[in-house]
C-alpha positions as CSV (number, residue, x, y, z in Angstrom):
1,X,6.6,-8.1,-12.5
2,X,5.0,-9.3,-16.0
3,X,1.2,-7.6,-15.1
4,X,1.5,-4.9,-13.9
5,X,-1.1,-3.0,-11.4
6,X,-3.4,0.0,-13.4
7,X,-3.1,3.8,-12.2
8,X,-5.4,4.3,-9.7
9,X,-4.3,0.6,-7.6
10,X,-4.1,0.8,-4.2
11,X,-0.8,-1.3,-3.2
12,X,1.8,-1.9,-0.2
13,X,5.4,-0.1,-1.5
14,X,8.2,-1.7,0.2
15,X,10.9,0.6,0.6
16,X,13.6,0.9,3.4
17,X,12.5,-2.2,5.3
18,X,9.0,-0.5,5.8
19,X,5.5,-0.8,3.9
20,X,3.7,2.2,2.7
21,X,0.5,2.5,1.6
22,X,0.7,3.8,-1.6
23,X,-1.6,4.2,-5.2
24,X,-0.2,3.5,-8.6
25,X,-0.1,7.3,-10.2
26,X,1.3,6.9,-13.0
27,X,2.3,3.2,-15.3
28,X,4.0,4.7,-19.1
29,X,7.0,3.9,-21.0
30,X,8.2,1.9,-18.8
31,X,8.4,3.8,-15.9
32,X,6.5,3.3,-12.4
33,X,5.4,6.6,-10.2
34,X,3.8,5.6,-7.1
35,X,2.1,8.1,-4.3
36,X,2.4,6.5,-0.7
37,X,-0.7,8.0,1.8
38,X,2.2,10.3,3.0
39,X,3.1,12.2,0.4
40,X,6.3,10.4,-1.1
41,X,6.7,9.8,-4.2
42,X,8.9,7.2,-5.6
43,X,9.9,6.5,-9.4
44,X,11.0,2.9,-10.6
45,X,11.7,1.5,-14.1
46,X,8.8,-1.0,-14.0
47,X,12.0,-3.9,-15.3
48,X,12.6,-3.7,-11.6
49,X,10.0,-4.1,-9.6
50,X,9.5,-7.7,-8.0
51,X,6.6,-8.8,-5.7
52,X,8.7,-8.2,-3.3
53,X,8.6,-4.7,-3.4
54,X,4.8,-4.7,-5.1
55,X,1.8,-6.3,-4.1
56,X,-1.9,-5.5,-4.6
57,X,-3.3,-4.0,-1.2
58,X,-6.3,-6.5,-0.4
59,X,-9.8,-3.8,-0.1
60,X,-10.1,-5.3,3.4
61,X,-6.8,-3.4,5.0
62,X,-8.1,-0.4,2.7
63,X,-11.2,-0.2,4.7
64,X,-10.0,-1.7,8.3
65,X,-11.1,-4.1,10.7
66,X,-12.2,-3.9,14.3
67,X,-10.3,-6.7,15.6
68,X,-6.3,-6.5,13.9
69,X,-6.1,-10.5,14.3
70,X,-8.7,-10.6,11.3
71,X,-6.1,-8.1,8.8
72,X,-5.2,-10.2,5.6
73,X,-1.6,-8.3,5.4
74,X,0.0,-8.6,8.8
75,X,2.4,-6.0,8.8
76,X,3.8,-3.3,10.3
77,X,2.7,-0.7,7.7
78,X,-0.8,-2.3,7.5
79,X,-1.1,-2.6,11.6
80,X,0.2,1.3,11.4
81,X,-2.9,1.9,8.0
82,X,-5.6,0.2,10.4
83,X,-5.0,2.4,13.3
84,X,-4.9,5.7,11.2
85,X,-8.1,4.5,9.4
86,X,-10.0,3.8,13.1
87,X,-8.1,7.2,14.2
88,X,-9.9,8.8,11.6
89,X,-13.7,7.1,12.4
90,X,-13.0,7.8,16.1
91,X,-12.9,4.0,16.8
92,X,-9.7,3.5,18.8
93,X,-11.0,1.4,21.5
94,X,-13.3,-0.1,19.9
């Protein structure tokens, strides 16, 4: 992956067939550290990271939406993350 995300960037990290909402914790000396919203930490050599492994999170996914059909990234992780965001705002049945 030529251009990598700066620290603090929100991304989807695909690990073991699942997409995890994550933040780039650090990127130094060819090593990238991700922290998922669930507290897991994953470390990779930058040279091994592909677009299938890490993709930028669209701002809509971060904020959450009322209608799941409008999610720009539609996969299990984005659906669960959106439900979580709605739960936190007490808007499950909106």
